[in-house]
C-alpha positions as CSV (number, residue, x, y, z in Angstrom):
1,M,-1.6,9.0,14.1
2,R,-2.0,8.9,10.7
3,I,0.1,6.6,8.2
4,A,0.4,5.4,4.5
5,V,2.7,2.8,3.1
6,V,3.8,3.1,-0.2
7,G,6.5,0.5,-2.2
8,T,5.8,-1.2,-5.4
9,S,2.9,-3.8,-5.4
10,G,4.0,-6.8,-4.0
11,S,6.6,-5.4,-1.0
12,G,4.3,-5.8,1.8
13,K,2.4,-2.9,2.1
14,T,-0.9,-4.1,3.2
15,T,0.6,-7.2,5.6
16,L,2.9,-4.1,7.4
17,A,-0.3,-1.6,7.6
18,R,-2.1,-4.6,9.1
19,Q,1.2,-4.7,12.0
20,I,1.4,-1.1,12.5
21,S,-3.0,-0.9,12.6
22,Q,-3.0,-3.8,15.4
23,I,0.3,-2.2,17.4
24,L,-1.4,1.0,17.5
25,A,-4.9,-0.3,17.9
26,I,-5.5,2.3,14.8
27,R,-8.0,1.7,11.8
28,H,-6.5,-0.5,8.8
29,V,-7.8,1.4,5.1
30,E,-6.8,-0.8,2.7
31,L,-7.0,1.6,-1.0
32,D,-7.6,-1.5,-3.2
33,A,-10.7,-2.6,-1.2
34,L,-12.0,1.0,-2.1
35,H,-10.5,1.0,-5.7
36,W,-11.4,-2.4,-7.6
37,E,-15.2,-3.6,-8.4
38,P,-16.4,-6.7,-9.5
39,N,-14.7,-8.5,-12.2
40,W,-11.3,-6.7,-11.7
41,T,-14.0,-2.9,-13.0
42,E,-11.9,0.1,-11.6
43,A,-14.3,2.0,-9.6
44,P,-15.0,5.5,-11.1
45,K,-12.7,8.0,-10.3
46,D,-15.1,10.5,-8.2
47,L,-16.7,7.3,-6.8
48,F,-12.8,6.4,-5.2
49,R,-11.9,9.5,-4.3
50,D,-15.3,10.1,-2.2
51,R,-14.8,6.4,-1.1
52,V,-11.3,7.7,-0.2
53,L,-12.6,10.9,2.0
54,Q,-14.8,8.9,3.5
55,A,-12.5,6.2,4.9
56,L,-9.8,9.1,5.8
57,S,-12.5,10.5,7.9
58,G,-10.5,10.2,11.6
59,D,-8.2,11.1,13.4
60,S,-6.4,8.1,12.9
61,W,-5.9,4.9,10.3
62,V,-2.9,3.5,8.8
63,V,-3.6,3.1,4.5
64,D,-2.0,1.6,2.2
65,G,-1.2,1.6,-1.7
66,N,0.1,4.1,-4.1
67,Y,-2.7,5.1,-6.5
68,N,-2.2,8.4,-7.9
69,T,-5.7,9.6,-8.4
70,V,-5.9,10.4,-4.7
71,R,-2.7,10.9,-3.2
72,D,-3.8,14.7,-2.0
73,I,-5.9,13.0,-0.1
74,V,-3.8,10.4,1.3
75,W,-1.0,12.3,1.7
76,G,-2.5,15.6,2.6
77,R,-3.7,13.8,5.5
78,A,-1.2,11.1,6.8
79,H,1.7,12.7,9.4
80,T,3.8,9.5,8.0
81,I,4.7,7.8,4.9
82,V,6.0,4.4,5.1
83,W,8.1,3.0,2.0
84,L,8.8,0.3,1.5
85,D,11.9,0.3,-1.2
86,Y,13.4,-3.3,-1.3
87,S,15.6,-4.5,-4.2
88,L,13.8,-6.3,-7.2
89,P,14.5,-10.1,-6.1
90,V,13.1,-9.5,-2.6
91,M,10.1,-7.4,-4.9
92,L,9.8,-10.3,-7.2
93,S,10.4,-13.5,-5.3
94,R,7.3,-11.5,-3.4
95,V,5.2,-11.2,-5.8
96,V,5.3,-14.4,-7.0
97,R,5.4,-16.6,-3.9
98,R,1.7,-14.3,-3.3
99,T,-0.3,-14.7,-6.4
100,L,1.3,-18.7,-6.8
101,R,-0.8,-18.9,-3.5
102,R,-3.5,-16.3,-4.6
103,V,-4.2,-18.7,-7.5
104,L,-4.1,-22.0,-5.8
105,M,-6.1,-21.3,-2.8
106,Q,-8.2,-19.5,-5.3
107,E,-8.3,-16.4,-2.5
108,E,-10.8,-14.0,-2.8
109,L,-9.2,-10.6,-2.9
110,W,-11.4,-7.6,-3.8
111,S,-15.2,-7.3,-4.5
112,G,-15.0,-10.9,-5.3
113,N,-12.6,-10.6,-8.0
114,R,-9.6,-13.6,-7.6
115,E,-6.3,-14.0,-8.8
116,T,-6.0,-16.4,-12.0
117,W,-3.8,-18.6,-14.4
118,Q,-5.3,-16.8,-17.1
119,T,-4.7,-13.3,-15.3
120,T,-0.6,-14.3,-14.2
121,F,0.3,-14.8,-17.6
122,S,-1.0,-12.0,-19.7
123,R,-0.5,-8.2,-20.0
124,D,-1.9,-7.8,-17.2
125,S,-0.1,-9.9,-14.6
126,I,0.9,-8.6,-11.7
127,I,4.0,-9.7,-11.9
128,L,4.8,-8.0,-15.1
129,W,3.2,-4.7,-13.4
130,V,6.3,-5.4,-11.0
131,L,9.0,-5.6,-13.6
132,Q,7.5,-2.1,-15.4
133,T,7.0,-0.1,-12.3
134,Y,10.1,-0.4,-10.0
135,Q,12.0,1.1,-11.3
136,K,9.9,4.3,-12.0
137,K,8.8,3.9,-8.7
138,R,12.1,4.0,-6.8
139,K,12.9,7.5,-8.9
140,E,9.6,9.2,-8.4
141,Y,9.2,8.8,-4.7
142,P,12.1,10.8,-3.8
143,I,10.9,13.4,-5.8
144,L,7.8,13.5,-4.6
145,F,8.7,13.4,-0.9
146,N,10.6,16.8,-1.9
147,N,7.2,18.7,-2.7
148,Q,6.7,22.0,-0.8
149,E,3.0,20.2,-0.4
150,Y,4.4,17.5,1.1
151,G,6.9,18.8,3.5
152,H,4.5,18.1,6.3
153,L,5.3,14.4,6.0
154,K,7.9,12.4,8.1
155,I,9.1,9.9,5.7
156,V,10.7,6.2,7.2
157,H,12.3,4.8,4.5
158,L,12.8,1.1,5.0
159,R,14.8,-1.0,2.4
160,S,14.9,-4.5,3.7
161,P,12.7,-6.9,5.0
162,Q,14.7,-6.9,8.5
163,T,15.3,-3.4,8.4
164,T,11.7,-3.1,8.3
165,K,10.8,-5.5,11.1
166,K,13.4,-3.9,14.0
167,W,11.0,-0.7,12.8
168,L,7.8,-2.2,13.4
169,F,9.0,-3.4,16.9
170,S,10.4,-0.2,17.1
171,I,6.4,2.0,17.6
172,K,5.1,2.3,20.4
173,P,1.4,1.2,21.2
174,Y,-0.8,4.8,20.9
175,H,-3.0,6.0,24.1
176,K,-4.9,9.2,22.8
177,Y,-5.3,10.0,27.0
178,S,-1.5,9.9,28.1
């Protein structure tokens, strides 16, 4: 039971991965937590890869994130990819609400980092990132899924929050010895 949840930033990857983790009683790994150092500094590539290798060393886990630098590790070990492929309006409304909440509540993210008004309205804005990467990801994933090296993966393609909710209710708790 090794599941990777992918999708554009703000699609709900972490929330869904947490829910899957709880239902299946498996470990949740958040790639952002392994990637980000204090002051929004990216972990060096080798360190990040080592962290991911260690975090995904077990038999059962659900991981969320889209990092190309560790895709070979994550997808190579996963059994299932859950792709959250929602419309741009859904994505933007989610990321705007999430960003506003994080800024207003001063939520601590990874390694003490917080989103601020300054970053929200800068070139590093997560909202701008969604606008810049949305179409690219929608085109990229189907191509990647057809690569021979990922032929072992079961792909669950979810196109709306309603479909995701139905799919989530359909998964059954995992019993290792049943």
